[in-house]
C-alpha positions, 0 to 999 in steps of 0.5 A, a space after each residue: 500499500 505504502 509503496 503504491 502512494 509513493 508510486 502515485 505521489 511521485 506520478 502525480 509530482 512528475 505531472 505537475 511539474 512536466 505541465 509546468 515546464 511546458 507551460 513556461 517554456 512556451 510562453 514569454 514572461 507577462 510584464 504587464 496584465 493580460 485583459 481575459 475577455 469576460 472577465 472582471 477587474 478583480 479577476 483579471 487581476 487575480 489571474 495575472 501571478 497565475 498566468 505569469 510563468 515565472 511568478 508562478 515558479 517563484 510562488 511555487 518555490 516560496 511556498 513550498 519552502 515556507 512549508 518545510 519550516 518547521 514548525 509552520 509560521 504563517 505569521 511572518 509571511 502573513 505580516 511581510 508578504 502583505 504589506 510589502 506587496 501591498 504597498 509596491 503595488 499601490 506605488 507602481 501606480 505611480 510610474 516611478 519605480 523601476 521594471 524587473 528585469 526578467 532573469 532577476 525573477 527567474 533567478 530568485 525562483 532558482 535560489 528559492 527551489 534550491 533551498 526546497 531542494 536541499 531542504 535548508 530550514 533558515 531562522 525567521 529573520 531569513 524567511 522575513 528577508 526572503 518574503 520581503 524580496 518575492 513580494 517587492 520583486 512580483 509586485 514591481 513585475 505587476 504594474 498595471 499600463 492602462 486603464 482608469 483609476 477604479 479599474 487599476 485599483 480593482 486589478 491590482 486588488 485582485 493580483 495582491 490577493 491572489 499572489 498572497 493567497 497562492 503562496 500562503 495556500 501552498 505553504 499550508 499544503 507543503 507543511 502536511 509533509 511533515 512526518 511523511 518521509 515519502 511527501 518530504 521527498 517529493 516536495 525536494 523532488 518538486 524543488 529540482 523540478 522547479 530548479 530545471 525549469 527555471 534554468 530552461 526558462 532563463 535560457 530562453 530569456 538570455 537567448 532573445 
């Protein structure tokens, strides 16, 4: 029974990583919000982080890594991610903040995924710093370039909610691996897949 469960888990991780890799390889990094016809402003904002391949890699890596930190500490990422991302998203409306060079985001995903793959546990201060960097960089890369004030506010609100909710949800799911060796190995394998995908996307990005 355990062996079958392990094989099923491995297959699930592999399928997920393969699909993510294909999606990341075939899709270019988005720097502006992509409007989806029929979706509202908030929905479009919420979809932005999960439809931007590099953002997905960063959020997935950070969520998995936070879930590996035992015991699970949601207070730290919540008190850092939420305000930093909110402030940065608001400041992007001024048009004075610099954009993010795509390889930097890919490199961030690569670094965090390496922590996941090696199952490295760091002190709270390091978690604070990493959450702040992720919130800052993803928010800077989520600026809305067109639209009226009300539209922009609603779009950024959706982005803020999606970004924070995704990372925290992944962290909660990953935390259930504690005490389950097969699940911990699976998370580390997923971390290694993110490393491989990040390197592939980085190669595509630098080739342009």
